[in-house]
Structure formats: C-alpha cells, structure tokens
C-alpha positions in Angstrom: 0.0 0.0 0.0 2.8 2.4 0.9 4.5 1.6 -2.5 1.2 2.5 -4.3 0.9 5.7 -2.4 4.5 6.7 -3.2 3.8 6.0 -6.9 0.7 8.1 -6.9 2.5 11.0 -5.2 5.4 10.8 -7.6 3.0 10.8 -10.6 1.1 13.8 -9.3 4.3 15.8 -8.7 5.6 15.0 -12.2 2.3 16.1 -13.7 2.4 19.4 -11.7 5.9 20.1 -13.2 5.0 19.3 -16.8 5.1 22.0 -19.5 1.6 23.1 -20.4 0.7 23.9 -24.1 -2.2 26.1 -22.9 0.3 28.6 -21.4 3.5 28.3 -23.4 6.6 30.4 -22.6 9.5 31.0 -24.9 12.7 29.4 -23.5 15.5 31.9 -24.2 18.2 29.6 -22.8 20.9 30.3 -20.2 22.1 33.7 -19.3 20.7 36.5 -21.4 20.1 33.9 -24.2 21.2 36.2 -27.0 24.0 36.4 -29.5 25.9 39.6 -28.7 26.6 41.9 -31.7 27.9 45.4 -32.1 26.1 48.1 -34.1 28.5 47.1 -37.0 27.3 43.5 -36.7 30.5 42.2 -35.2 30.6 39.6 -32.4 30.6 41.3 -29.0 30.3 38.7 -26.2 28.6 35.4 -25.6 27.0 33.5 -28.5 23.8 31.6 -28.3 24.4 28.6 -30.6 20.6 28.1 -31.1 20.1 31.6 -32.5 20.3 32.6 -36.2 20.6 29.1 -37.5 18.2 26.6 -39.1 15.8 25.1 -36.5 14.6 21.5 -36.4 11.0 20.7 -35.5 8.8 23.5 -34.2 6.2 23.1 -31.6 2.5 23.9 -32.0 2.9 27.6 -31.0 5.8 28.1 -33.3 4.0 26.6 -36.3 0.9 28.6 -35.4 2.8 31.8 -36.0 2.8 31.0 -39.7 -0.6 29.4 -40.2 -0.9 31.1 -43.6 1.7 28.8 -45.2 0.5 25.9 -47.4 3.5 23.6 -46.6 4.7 21.6 -43.6 6.9 23.8 -41.4 8.6 20.6 -40.1 9.5 19.3 -43.5 13.1 18.7 -44.4 14.9 22.0 -45.2 17.0 22.7 -48.2 18.9 25.8 -47.1 21.2 27.3 -49.7 24.9 27.2 -48.9 26.2 30.6 -47.7 23.0 31.5 -45.8 23.6 33.9 -42.9 21.4 36.0 -40.7 21.8 38.1 -37.6 20.4 41.0 -35.6 22.4 43.9 -34.4 23.1 45.6 -32.2 22.1 43.0 -29.7 21.2 43.9 -27.1 19.6 47.0 -28.6 18.9 50.4 -27.1 15.9 50.9 -29.4 16.5 49.9 -33.0 18.0 46.8 -34.4 18.7 45.7 -37.9 17.9 42.1 -39.0 20.0 41.1 -41.9 19.3 37.9 -44.0 21.5 37.0 -46.9 22.9 34.3 -49.1 26.5 34.6 -50.2 26.9 34.1 -54.0 29.7 34.2 -56.4 30.4 37.6 -58.0 28.1 38.3 -60.9 25.6 35.6 -59.8 22.1 36.9 -59.2 20.6 35.1 -56.1 17.3 33.4 -56.6 14.1 34.9 -55.2 12.5 33.5 -52.1 9.4 34.2 -50.1 10.3 35.4 -46.6 8.0 35.6 -43.5 9.0 36.7 -40.0 7.3 37.2 -36.7 8.7 39.0 -33.7 7.1 37.6 -30.5 7.3 38.2 -26.8 7.9 35.5 -24.2 4.3 34.4 -24.4 4.4 33.9 -28.2 2.3 37.0 -28.8 3.2 38.5 -32.2 4.5 42.0 -31.6 5.5 42.6 -35.3 5.1 40.7 -38.5 7.1 40.9 -41.7 6.0 39.5 -45.1 5.2 37.5 -46.9 7.6 39.3 -49.2 9.5 38.1 -52.3 13.2 38.8 -51.9 16.6 37.7 -53.0 17.5 37.4 -49.3 20.2 40.0 -49.4 18.0 42.3 -47.3 18.1 44.2 -44.0 15.0 45.1 -42.0 15.0 47.7 -39.2 13.0 47.0 -36.1 12.1 50.1 -34.1 11.2 48.7 -30.7 9.7 51.9 -29.1 7.6 52.6 -32.2 6.3 49.0 -32.1 5.2 49.5 -28.5 7.7 47.0 -27.1 8.7 47.1 -23.5 12.3 47.8 -22.6 14.3 45.3 -20.5 12.6 42.4 -22.3 13.6 39.6 -24.5 11.9 39.0 -27.9 12.3 36.2 -30.4 12.2 36.6 -34.2 11.0 33.5 -36.0 11.6 33.4 -39.8 10.5 31.1 -42.6 11.9 31.1 -46.1 10.2 29.2 -48.9 10.2 28.9 -52.7 7.7 27.4 -55.1 8.5 23.8 -53.9 7.9 24.6 -50.2 10.1 25.1 -47.1 13.7 26.2 -47.8 14.7 27.0 -44.2 13.4 28.3 -40.9 14.9 29.4 -37.7 14.8 31.9 -34.9 17.0 34.5 -33.1 16.6 36.2 -29.8 17.0 39.9 -29.2 17.0 42.0 -26.1 15.7 45.6 -26.0 17.1 47.6 -23.0 
C-alpha cells in the first residue's frame, strides 16, 4: 500500500511540473540567451548557438505563427549554402537591424525566395510581423522597438521562414534584447 501511495504522489508531482501547451513560454536559454553583436554586426560577447541558425522541428505555438503557409513547417529543409542571418546591435537600445543574406559568387544573381517573420514576446504573442515578401534574401529590416510599442528590458524572439515554389527552404529563430 505504501508503495502504491508513493507511486501516486510521484506521478502527481511529475504532472504538476510538466510543461503546459495552454500557457507556453519561450525558452530563451541560459544567461541572457542572445548572441551579442555590435552596431557594426561584429561579435561582442557570448554567442547563443541556437540563434540565427536553421531550426529542427517546431512546436504547435511556433508553427501557429505561420498558419498562412501551405506547406509543412517541419518538412526537411534545403537551405542554400552561404546562408547567414543576424540581428544587431544585440542587445539593442531601441532599434535593431535584422540582416538575412545568401552569399553568392560575384556576378551571380541570387534566386528569389518568399520570406516571412514574426517577432514575438515570451508568451508567443506576435509584436510585429514581416511578409510574406519576395526577396533575393540580401536584405536588411529595421526594427524600431519603441515605435512598435515593445517594453524595454525584455527579450523577444524573431522567427523566420523562407520558402520557394516547392515549399520550405529553411526556418529558424533568433533572440533579441531591448534595453
């Protein structure tokens, strides 16, 4: 009987600690959870290895940010070689540039892609949305945090999806801090 009671108590405590999909929170990682960059887009401190790269499978909340797409967001990706993206300065005093580009050989015109992005707070609430826009991916977008009504001293996450006529090319995220 005691063994049964211990098993029930252990099960209840594990259930109480489980992550709830009804109240999801973005996990920014350890420390500040950002990749530090100067205003010139140069490294300037710790690097979050999960930021500004291609993501694997996305959870329900992440996929829901792009409910307008007609392809599987967890499909295999076919990212072009030479793809890079970053946000700078990070942390930001008010404005940050998000640059997304594909390195190509001189004289080669990069192909066009459709890009979408969503800047969210820690509760997955969309604070700003970009796209869909057709672009060669050699593009910079400026986020003006005060004009967007964002709160200082907070973390935000930028999710991005790039596609072509055949579907998903790549997707990922990066974290920014507005101070």
